[in-house]
N, C-alpha and C positions, 0 to 999 in steps of 0.2 A: 600598926604598921602593913600586918599582912591582912586585915580588915578593908583597908582600903585598898588592898592591892586586888585581892579576891574580888570586893564589891565592881571598881575598875573591871577588871577582865567580864564582870555577870553582864555591866551596863554596853562594854564593846560586843559581847558575843550578842546581847539580843537586838541590838542595833544592826546588826548584819543579817538577822534571817527577815526572808521574804516576805511583804506585807501582799497578799492575796487578794482583802479584802480593796486594796485601790483601782486594778483594774478592772477593765469593763469593757464590755465587746465593741465593736465597732458598730455605727449605725448603719441599717440598712433602710428602704423606704425611700419613698418620696425627697426625704430630707436628705438623702445624702449625694451629692452631685459629683460623685467620681469617675472618672470614665468607666464606661463598661469594657470592661476586658475578656468577658465571656461571649460564648456565641449563644445567649439569650437575652432577652430585652430586660431589662430591667423598668419600663416603660411599656403601658396600651397605646401612647400616643407621641408623636415626636415633642421633645425638648427644647424650647427656644434655649438658644445660647451661642456663644461666638464658636464656628464650625472651623477646624483647621482641614479637614478632608478636603485631597483633592476630589476633580471629579474622577479621575479612575479610582483612586480610591471608593469613594460611596459607589460607586458600580458594581465593586468585586466584594462591596460588604451587602449588597443587595444579593448576587449571585447568590455570594455565598450563604443566605437566607433562603434559597430553594427556585429563585427567581431567574428566568432567562430573558432574551432580547429587550435589554437596558437600554432606555432611549428617553430623549430631550430632558436629561438632567439639566436643573437649573437650580442653585442655590437662593432662596429666598429671602425676605429683610427681617427675619428670624434665626437666619442660618441656618436651614433646613436645606439639606439637597433633596428634589423633588422632582419627579419623573416616572415615566411608564414602564413596564414590565409585563412577562408570560409566568403566569405559574397553575399546573393543570391544566394548560390549555386554556386560560381566563386570561387576559389583558387585563392588569390592575393598575393602579396608581399608586406610588409606592412612593416612603421620603427613607430618610437617614440623617438622624439629629448630632449633636455634636459627641453625643455619647457613643453614638457604632448603634443607636436602636433600628432596627428596620422594620416599618410598620406599614400595611396595607393601608389608603382612604377609607375612612369610614363612613 
C-alpha cells in the first residue's frame, strides 16, 4: 500500500513541474500582424489593412516621427493615410498604415 502511495506522490510531483520545451518565442517579422506599439517601424512600406486611426491620430503619428507641417491627409483604398509633410527642410509624401508605421514615399 505504501508503494502505491509513494508512486502516486511521485506522479503528482512530476506532473506539476513546468515544461519549458513547450513555450515558444513570439513570431517576429513580416508575418506578425500585431499592431506596432513601439516608436519604430516594423515595415519599410505601408501595410494594407483596415485602419482605425482618425485623421488627427495619423497626423500625430507623422509628427511623432519628426515631420512638421502635415497636410492633405487622406485615407486610400488600402486603409493607408497619405499626405505631405516637411522633414529636415524638405517636403515629402508620407504615409501611416494601420500598424502605425510612418513611411516616406519611395
